[in-house]
C-alpha positions as semicolon CSV with decimal commas, in nm:
position;residue;x (nm);y (nm);z (nm)
1;M;8,792;20,164;-13,367
2;K;8,803;20,493;-13,189
3;S;9,143;20,614;-13,082
4;I;9,192;20,768;-12,743
5;K;9,445;21,040;-12,696
6;Q;9,725;20,934;-12,469
7;E;9,711;21,268;-12,287
8;S;9,347;21,219;-12,191
9;V;9,418;20,868;-12,060
10;Y;9,703;21,003;-11,853
11;E;9,488;21,289;-11,721
12;E;9,205;21,050;-11,637
13;F;9,444;20,812;-11,462
14;S;9,602;21,098;-11,263
15;R;9,260;21,225;-11,158
16;H;9,159;20,877;-11,042
17;V;9,482;20,829;-10,845
18;N;9,444;21,170;-10,681
19;E;9,081;21,101;-10,590
20;S;9,173;20,761;-10,446
21;S;9,454;20,898;-10,235
22;T;9,236;21,187;-10,125
23;I;8,960;20,949;-10,020
24;R;9,214;20,731;-9,838
25;S;9,366;21,029;-9,657
26;Q;9,017;21,156;-9,570
27;K;8,932;20,819;-9,417
28;E;9,257;20,824;-9,218
29;K;9,183;21,176;-9,101
30;E;8,831;21,069;-8,998
31;K;8,976;20,779;-8,796
32;Q;9,219;21,014;-8,622
33;K;8,941;21,263;-8,559
34;Q;8,720;20,986;-8,416
35;K;8,996;20,876;-8,178
36;H;9,049;21,234;-8,071
37;N;8,674;21,288;-8,028
38;N;8,641;20,976;-7,812
39;H;8,922;21,098;-7,586
40;S;8,781;21,451;-7,581
41;E;8,432;21,317;-7,517
42;T;8,555;21,134;-7,206
43;S;8,729;21,448;-7,084
44;L;8,422;21,652;-7,171
45;N;8,195;21,420;-6,973
46;I;8,418;21,466;-6,672
47;A;8,428;21,842;-6,726
48;L;8,051;21,881;-6,773
49;E;7,958;21,733;-6,438
50;S;8,044;21,938;-6,133
51;P;8,180;21,761;-5,825
52;H;7,904;21,922;-5,617
53;S;7,621;21,785;-5,832
54;F;7,795;21,444;-5,856
55;Y;7,815;21,430;-5,477
56;Q;7,447;21,515;-5,440
57;S;7,339;21,267;-5,707
58;N;7,549;20,974;-5,592
59;I;7,651;21,015;-5,229
60;G;7,387;21,221;-5,056
61;P;7,283;21,567;-4,941
62;L;7,564;21,819;-4,958
63;N;7,606;22,016;-4,637
64;P;7,782;22,354;-4,639
65;F;8,098;22,220;-4,471
66;I;8,157;21,947;-4,732
67;A;8,057;22,185;-5,012
68;E;8,328;22,426;-4,897
69;E;8,586;22,147;-4,871
70;I;8,499;22,026;-5,222
71;Q;8,535;22,381;-5,354
72;N;8,875;22,418;-5,183
73;Y;8,999;22,097;-5,347
74;C;8,861;22,214;-5,682
75;N;9,060;22,536;-5,640
76;D;9,379;22,353;-5,535
77;L;9,358;22,072;-5,793
78;S;9,075;22,081;-6,047
79;D;8,709;21,991;-6,081
80;A;8,807;21,688;-6,291
81;L;9,041;21,550;-6,023
82;V;8,787;21,602;-5,746
83;L;8,526;21,429;-5,959
84;K;8,770;21,142;-6,026
85;A;8,834;21,102;-5,652
86;L;8,461;21,100;-5,580
87;K;8,408;20,831;-5,844
88;L;8,690;20,620;-5,698
89;A;8,533;20,652;-5,353
90;L;8,195;20,553;-5,489
91;E;8,344;20,246;-5,662
92;K;8,469;20,132;-5,321
93;Q;8,132;20,217;-5,166
94;K;8,301;20,483;-4,955
95;H;8,211;20,846;-4,897
96;W;8,370;21,189;-4,867
97;G;8,643;21,087;-4,620
98;Y;8,784;20,834;-4,867
99;A;8,774;21,083;-5,154
100;K;8,937;21,341;-4,929
101;A;9,223;21,101;-4,848
102;I;9,276;21,042;-5,222
103;L;9,279;21,417;-5,288
104;N;9,527;21,479;-5,004
105;N;9,750;21,207;-5,146
106;W;9,735;21,372;-5,489
107;L;9,812;21,713;-5,339
108;N;10,114;21,573;-5,151
109;S;10,231;21,383;-5,461
110;N;10,193;21,695;-5,679
111;I;9,944;21,523;-5,909
112;R;9,765;21,789;-6,111
113;S;9,615;21,611;-6,412
114;I;9,383;21,319;-6,482
115;E;9,665;21,140;-6,665
116;D;9,894;21,170;-6,360
117;A;9,611;21,052;-6,135
118;E;9,547;20,748;-6,357
119;A;9,918;20,659;-6,350
120;S;9,921;20,697;-5,972
121;I;9,618;20,470;-5,936
122;I;9,777;20,202;-6,153
123;E;10,104;20,224;-5,957
124;F;9,917;20,204;-5,625
125;R;9,721;19,898;-5,735
126;K;10,035;19,723;-5,857
127;S;10,220;19,788;-5,532
128;R;9,919;19,681;-5,330
129;N;9,888;19,355;-5,524
130;L;10,258;19,282;-5,473
131;S;10,240;19,349;-5,099
132;N;9,928;19,131;-5,070
133;L;10,113;18,844;-5,237
134;T;10,411;18,888;-5,004
135;D;10,186;18,905;-4,697
136;R;10,002;18,590;-4,800
137;N;10,329;18,402;-4,842
138;E;10,455;18,511;-4,500
139;D;10,128;18,430;-4,325
140;N;10,085;18,088;-4,482
141;P;10,265;17,828;-4,264
142;Y;10,239;17,573;-4,543
143;D;10,468;17,779;-4,764
144;K;10,749;17,735;-4,508
145;L;10,718;17,354;-4,518
146;V;10,773;17,325;-4,890
């Protein structure tokens, strides 16, 4: 029977443990990096598309007056926020006037980032849903009978 030096077993074990923990930490780092990349990719997609080209591709021909207004909002807020407002308008099948109202609201509310805009949208939708429920209850004569 061949004898194995205790030191070599210990060294081999230590190497294995270090490799395992390194592999585990690399996998964790890759997961974190993937999460960060997904978030950055979304931000990058917003940043790559200009509000002017989005308008032309999705809403219609861009006349000089609207182009100047879009540029002014881009200067006051950011391209990403203008693009977000245009996308919200498009979701509602609205046009520049609707997006402009959103942008004015954001200017007046001092919203300057996508995160703040998202929070504002969620808050608006919650308050709107609550007011719709209240209005329905007041308008429904059957609720008063119960």
